N, C-alpha and C positions, 0 to 999 in steps of 0.2 A: 502491499500500499506506499513504502514515503516512495520508496521506489517511483511510480507512478506519480505525486505526487513533485518532485520532482520534475519531471518525466513534461511533465504540463505549464509548470510553474519557466522551465529553461523552451521548451516552446510559445511562449506566452511574450515569452523577454526578446528571443533573438526576433517575433517578428517584424521585421517595416515596415508592414502596413497601421500596429496597434503603432512600430515608434513613432511613426511620419504624423497617423490621428492624436497622437499627445504632441509631439510636438504644433502641432496650427493650435490644439488650447491652448497650449506655453502662450506663444506668443500671441494671440489676444488675449492673451495678459490675466490668463489665470491659473490655478495652482491646482494641477491632477493627481488624485487620490483614487487606486481601479481600485477596487476590493470583489471579488466572483466566489461565488458559493456554486462547489460540488456534489452532487449528493453520483457517489458512488460506492455500490451491493455489493458483495458477493457472496453468493448460495455454494457452498458443500455440495461438489458434485457426489451421489449413490457409488456405494466401486457396481460395477459396470451397467452406471449405465451411460449410453452414447457420449460421444466430446462433444457431437454434437446432431443439437433435431435437427429432426427433418423438419424436408422446407415448409414450412404454414404451422409447423407443431411448437405452441409458447409451453418456454418451460422454466423463464423468470415470474418467480409470482413477485406482486407490488410488495417497495419497500412500507417498514412498521412505522401505523399514524405516531408522527411526533407530538407529544404533548406541550404545548407553551403554555406558562402561566404568567403571568404578572406579577412582580416584583416590588412595583409602583406609579407614578407617575412620570411620566416629561413633558418637557414645554416647548410646546414648540414654536414656530416664529410662523411670523405672517405670509411671507417663499411658502415654511413646509406647507402649512393649508393646504395654498393655492396646489401648490403638487401633489399634492394628494388629490385633494378638489378631482386637478384634471384628468389622474387617473384610476378615478368615480372610487376615491376611497371613503368611506362613510367619515367625518372629524366629526368629535362632540363636540355641542353646543359650549362648554365648559372650560375648553381646554385651557389650560396657562399661557398665556404669550407673553416671551419676552420685551 
């Protein structure tokens, strides 16, 4: 798993297309923060199971659903609220603004 993470990071770091896009953003006067999240699942094959599935047969199980619990409140700026609304994400009216 660690090797896969390094390979993904290296491929992103070596991408001329990504470097060019980040360069353009920086030229426009912005700082750039790139955060990517990947979900990678592993399922141990049973002994005797074929290594590759027959065409059209589904062998992967969906990942288990994660339960997320809130531990507190966050403060949203008006820009944060506008961005979330643009994505059609509901924003509570009683949220505190900075």
